[in-house]
N, C-alpha and C positions, 0 to 999 in steps of 0.2 A: 449749482455745480457741486454742492456738498456731496451728493450721491456719487458723482463721478470721481471725486478726488481719491477715494480709497483704491481705485484701479490704477491711479498714477503713483500713489504712495509706494506700491510694491517695487517701483523702478526708480526711486529717488536716488539710489547710489549711482546709477547710470546717468541720471539727469545732472547730478553733481559733477561727474567727470566731464560731461558735455559742456557744462558751464565753465569749469576750470580751464579746459582747453580753449574755449572761446575767449576767455579773459587773456590767455597767453597770446592768442592770435591777434587780438585787437591791440595788445600792448606793443607787439611788433610793428603794427601799422602806425601807431602813434610815435614810435621812435624814428621811423624813416625820414620824415620831413626835417628833423633837427640834424640828422646825419648828412642829408643832402645839402642843408644850409652850410654845414662845415666844409663840405667839398667845394662849394661855390666860393665862399668867402675866403677860406684859408688855403684850400688846395689849388684853386684856379686863379682867383684874383690876388692871392698872396697878401691879404689884409693882415697886418700885424707882423708881416715878414718882409717889409720894405718893397712890397709889390712883386715879390718873386714867387712864382707858383711852387707849390709843395707837392710834387708828383708822388713821393712815397705816401703822403697823407691821403691823396686821392685813391691810390691803389689799396692801402690797408683799410680805409673806410669803406671803399667799394666792396672789398671781400667780406667785411663784416655785414654789410647790407645784404649781400647775396646769401650768406649763411643764415641771417635772420629771416629773410624771405622764405628760405627752404624750411626753417624751423616753424615759421608762422603757418606755412602751407600744410605742414604735417599736423600741427595743432588744429587747424581748421578742418582737415580731413577727419581726424579723430573725434572732434566735436560733432561733425555731421553724422558719423557712424553711431555714436552714443545717443545723440538726440533722436535719430531715426529709429534706433532700436527701442528707445523709450516710447516714442509715439506709436510705432507699429505694434509693439507688445500691448500697450494700453488699449489700442483699437481692437486688437485680436480678443483680448479679455472682455471688452465691452460688447463685441458682437456675440460672443458665446453667452454672456450673461443675458443680453436682450433676447437672443433666440430661445434660451431656456425659459425665460419669463413668458415669452409669447406662447410657448408650448403648454404652459400651465394656465393661460388665460381661459376664461369661459368662452363659449361660442358668442355670447352677447357682447363681451368685451372686445373680441376680435372684430365683430361687425361694427362696433362703435369706432374703432381705430380706422377701419377699412384696410383691405389687403395692400393696396397701392401705397398707403401712408406707412404701413409697417415695413414694406420693402425699402422705401426711401429712408426711413429712420435708421434701419439696420445697415444700410450701405452708405448713401450720400452723407447723412447727418453724422455718422460716426467718422467718416473720412474728414469732415470739417473739424471734428473734435481732435482728431489726430494732428491735423495741421495746426490747430490752436496750441496743443501741447508742445510741438516742435518749435513753433515760433516763440513761445514764451521762454523756452529753455535757451535758445540760441539768439533769436532776433532781438528780444528786449535787452539782454545783456550787452549785445554788440552796440545797439543804438545808444543806450545810456552811457556806455564807456566812451563811445566816439564823441558824444555831446559833452560829457563832463571832462574827459581827458583832453579833447580837442580844445575846449574853451579855456582850460587851465594853461595848456601849452601856448595858445594864442595870446592870452593875457601876459604870460611870462615873457613873450617876445616884445610886446609893446602895449601899454595900457590904452593907447589911442584906438587900438582895434576893438576895444570894448564897445565903443559907440556903434560900430557896424553890427555887432552881434545884438546889441540892445535894440536896434531898429528892426533888424531882420526877424528876430525871434517872435515878437508879438504878431507880426503880419502872418507868419507861418502858423502860429498857434490859433489865431482867429479863423484862418482858412480851414484848419484841421477840424475845429469845432463845428464849423458850418457843414462840411462834407459828412462828418459822422452823424450829425443830427438828421441829415437828409437821407442817408443810406440805411441807417439802422432799422427803421420800420420796413424797408423794402426787403430785407433779408428773410423775415418771417413769411412775407407774401411769396417770395421766391421759392422757399421750401414747400409751401402749400401748393404752389402751382406745379412743382416737380411731382408732388404726391398725385395730383390730378392726372398728369401725363402718364405716370406709371400705372395708375388704375385703368386708364383706357387701354394702354398697351396690354396689360395683364388680361383684361376682359376679352380683347379681340384675339389674342393668341390662343387662350383656352377655348373661346367660343368661335373659332375660325370657321368650323363647319356650318354653324348656324348662320353666320354672316354670309357665307358663300351660297348656302341653300336658298336664302331669301333675297339674294342679289343686293345686299346692303353695303357692298364695298365702298361705293361713293359716299353714302351717308356716314359711315364710320370714318372714312378719310376726312370728311368735312368736320366731324366732331373732334377728331385728333388734331386736325389743322387749327381749329379754334383754340384748343387747349395749348397747343404748341406755340401758337402766336402770342397768347397771353403770357406764356413763360418767356418767350423771346422779348416781348415788350418790357417786361420787368427787368430782365437781364440787361436790356439796352439802357433803361433808366439808370441802373446802377453803374454801368460802364461809362455812360456820359458824365455822370458826376465824378467818377474816379479818373476819367481821362484828362480832366483839367488839372489834376494834381501835379503831374510831372512838369507840364509847361509852366505852371505858376511857380513851382519850386525852382525850376531852371532860371526863370526871370529873376527871382530873389537871389539865387546863387550868383548869377552873372553881375547883378547890381552890386552885391556884396564884394565880389572879386574886383570890380572896377573901383569901388570905394577904397579897398585895401591898397590897390596899386596907386591910386591918387594920393592917399595919406602917406603911403610908404615912399613914394617918389619925392614928396616934399621933405620928408625926414632924411632921405638919402642925400639930397642936395645940401641939407643943413649939417650932414655928417653925424646925425644922432642915430642912424639906423643903417645896417649893412644890407646889400642887395639880396644875399642869401636868405635873410630873415623874411624878406617880402615873399620869396618863393615858398618858404616854409609856411608863412601866414596864409597864402592862397590855398595851399594843400590842406591846412587845418580847417579853414572856413569851409572848404569843399567837403571835408570829412564830417564836420558838424552838421551842415545842411543836408548832406546825403543821409546821415544818421537819422535826422528828423524825418526825412522823406521815407526811409525804411520803417521808421516807427509808425508813420501814418498808415503804410501798407499793412503793418502788423496789427494796428488798431482795426483795420478792415477785417483781417482774418480773425482777430479776437472777437469782434462784434458778431460776425457770422457764426463763429464757433460757439459763442455763448447762446445764440438762438438755437443752433443745432443741439447744443448740450441740454437745453431745457426740454427739447423734443425727445431726446434720448432718455432723459430723467423721467419723463411721463411713462415710458415703458417700465423702467426699473422700479418706479414707485407704485406701479399698478399691482396692488395685491389681488390675487385670485379671489373672485367673488364667492366661489365655492370653497369654504374652509375645510381642511382635512380633518377627519375624525381619527379615532384610535382603534376601532374594531378591526381586527385582522382575521378572525375566525368566526364563522357562523355556527348555528345549531343545526346539525345534520338531520335532526328529527323535525325541524320546523318546516313550514311551507317555503317553497323556493322563492316565490314572489307574492307579495300582498299589497294591494292598493286599498287604502282605508279612507274613503270619502275625500278623494283627491280632486282638487281643482287647480287649474294652471292658466296664467296669462303671461304672455311675453312682456318683459320689462319695458316700460315706456309706452306700450300700445294701449293699455286700458281695456283691451278686448279679451275676454275669457275664452280660451280655446277648449279646455276640458272642464266639465262640471260634475262634481260629486261621483267620481268613478270609484267603484268598490268591487274587488274580486280577489281570489287567491288561487295559487297554482301549487299542486303537490309536485315533489321531485319526479321527473320522468313524464309528466303530463304535457300534452301538446295543446296549445291554445292558438286559434287562428283569429285574427282581427281583420274585419272587412268594414267597408263603408264608402260613402261617396268621397270624391276628391275634396280635400280641405276639411274633413270632419274631425281631424285630430289624431289620426292613426300613428304617424311618425312622432308627433309630440308625445304621445303616450309612452312609446317604447324608449324615447330619449330620457325619460325620467328614471328608468331602471338603472342604467350605468351612471346616472347622475351627470348627464350633460347639462341639465337644468335642475333646479329645485322646485318642488311643488309649491304653489302659492298657498294652498290650504291642504290639510290632511297629511298623511304619511305614506311613503313608499318603502316597503321593507324587503330585504333580501336575506334569506337564511335566518330569519328571526330578528334581524336588527334593522333599524331605520337607516336608510342609505346615507343620511346626513351624519351618522355616527361612524360610518365605515371609513377606514383609510382608503383613499381613492384608488391607489394602485392595487390594493388587495381586493376591493370590490370589482374593479374592471378586469382583474385576473380571473374572476369567477364567471365572467360574461364574455361571450363572443358575439360581436355585432357585424352583420353583413348587410350593407346598404344597397339600394337599387343602383345608384351610380357607383359602380365598382372602381375604387381608386387604386390604380396600379402605378408602379414606379419604374423609372428607367433602369431596371435591373433584369437579371435573368428570371425566367418563370419560377425556377426553384427558389431563388432569393425572395421573390414576391410571396410565394407560399410560406417560406420560412419566417416571414414577419410575424406569423402566428406563434412560432417557437423557434428562436434563433439557434437553439442547441439541438434541434431535431435532426435525426439521421436521414440519409437519402431514402432509406426504406420507409421511414415514417412519412416523409413528404410524398412519396409515391402512393402510399396507402390512402392518405388524405385526398390526393387527386383522384384516385379510383372511386372513393366514396362520393366525391363531387361530380362524378361522370366526366372528368377532365383528362384522365390518363390517355384515352385513345387519341384525342386530337394533339396532345402534347408529344406523344411518341411518334406521331406522323410527321412532325416538324424535323427539318434537317439536323438541328442541334438538340432536339429533344428538350429536356428540362433546362438545358443551358442556353436556350434561345433567348436572345435579348428582347425585352419588351420596350416599345417606343414610349416616350413620355406620355403619361395619361392612359397608357394601354391602347393607343391608337393603332398599333400593328395587329391587334386582335379584334375579332368581331364582338358584338355586344354579348352574345351568349357565351363566348369563350372567356371574356373578361369576368362575367358573373361566376362562371364555374371555377376560375382560378381564385376569385375572392372567397367563394364558398369553401374551397380546399384550405385556404388560409385560416378561415374561422374554425373548421373542423380539426385542423392540426393542433390548435390550442388546447383541445380537450377540456373545455370549460364546463361548469355545471349548468349554465344557462346559455342557450343558443337562440339568437334573435335574427330572423330574416325579415328585413324591411323591403318587401316587394323585390327581393333579390333573385327571383327566378322568372321575372317578367319577360326576359329575352329568351327563355328556354322553351322548346317545343313541349307539348304535353307528354310525349313518350319519355323524353329525357327527364322531365320534372317528376314523372311518376316513378321512374327508376331511382331518382335521388331520394324521394320520400320513402320508398321501400327500403333502401339502404339505411336511412336514418332510423326507421322503426326497428330494423333488425340489429344494427350495430351500435346505435346510440340510444337505446331504450331507457337508460338511466338519466339521460340529459333532458332537462326541461326545455321545451321548444316553444317559441312564440313566433308565429308566422303572420306577417302583414302581407296581404295580397288583394288583388282586384278580381281575380278569376275564382269563381266558385269551385271549379275543378281542382284548384290548388289547395283548397281548405276543407273540402267536404269530408275527408277522412280524419280530421282533427278530433281530439277528445271533446273539445268544446269550441264553439265559435262565438266570438264577441262581436256583435253588430253595433257599430257606432253611428250615431246620427246627430249632427250638429253639436259634437263635443260631449254627448251623453250616451249612456248605454241604452240602446233601444231594445235589445233582446240578447239572450245568452243561452246557449244549449248546443246539442248536437245538430247535425245537418237535418235529420228527420224531424227533430223537435221544432227547429226554426221553420221548416217548411209547413208544419202543422199550425204553429202558433204566431208567426210573424208575417204580416202582410208585406212589410218592407223587404224582408228577405226573399219572399216568394216573387216580389216584383223584380229584384235583382236577378234571381235565377231565370225568370221568364225572359227578361231583356237579353241576357247573355245567350240563352238557348235560341231566341229569335235571331240574334246576330249571327250565330253559327249556322243556322239554317239558311239565312240569306246569303251567307258566304259559301254555301255549298259544302259545308263540313258535315 
């Protein structure tokens, strides 16, 4: 929890005020039984006054009690306000810090955590930490004051009552230890099962169309049902263990109350104790044991909060695997992109995806990358903006190794447009403006025109202000791709990467796009990953990948003449078009 404490330290002033007002509230509670004893003994029974009731004493003491209750209530309210402010503010800062850290994790680190687990940690786990902070500020102080103050007041009434506390307290302590030892391991299991439930929910919401297409609703419901049942079973185990807490405490409390009444009645008969003192003693023993019961519930919150705190710390302590460099400016005379004997294997897999890749691109050159599914095309382009680091060799941009670049400066030089176009629940204009948040409306429109998106956008009722559904589901696949391409073009980067991002476009629209790129973006280095020969045949060079290695490289005509694999791909696609009647 050392990592989390600095987020609490910012609000220690408010925590101090919450604790101070809690002390005042509990002090009022501890004064009440003694004042009530005075009303009974002196005001009503008239002990010490010849058996004559003292009504003025009853009235004056009653008024003081009412005023103290009001003051105590105000203190309790202020304590709640300050402790909630501390807990909520701490949780707010933790969520922002965790989200910021998640945004800087590598793809591999994100996969290791899993999306469902990250969602649980940044929501449920931080909520548990908030509860922990608030309970420590208010609950612990209240419980300790009730126990210590109540015990002192009880003993000041009559030392005989010490026997009752001495018997009750060990019983309660042993039971607390038993329950905490049983429940503590379950809290980690509980959070992990919440992770699993969230992962299944996230997968099925984002992949709802696939589930429906393959009629897998029953299967996914069964999978969710099992995960949810596991979560329910764990919660039930915890609840069963905790449900015995209050009955056991009530039994001990009632036994202690009976013992005090029995001891007190003997001493009242003997004349060594006044009846009001018995009433005060019963109230004090109730406060003591209820304080202990509250402390047990706080221990439960603290235990669960500690488990959640460790899970939150795992995010906060996760250093990005890709360390930032210092280079912010490249050499404009150098090659745009250079691969020098690059090999790559995904961490933990032991399987090499790319082997000894070498090539270079001059500014303004267009390189197309094709190959069979799984040959490493996407992996290759992921090394350029440094989503991963090469296992061997170097990848350079503008004359500098990407590992030496400041990541923000490097990625500002590169626009990446992926096949699965990620759009957000914003307007079309806002989605495009993600490429440059300061871009004017005219610049947004020009980028959309270049991406062949302006026509369908202007045909919509709200035009560029049309809201896009989450994930872009309100648009067709081709429309989503064109909006994503417009976003990439708006950025005006030196390097433009299309990772099969025109796969949903018809050949006419794609041809118009490439014509615009050659005319208006001729100084931009373009890397185009595609499956269709028609998408790449006009590139300056075509890189043919086969099983993670460069099989051939050259123009369309050169590859037709010199690469049997390339001719095979061309023939198969031409044959498919002929069979399709194209």
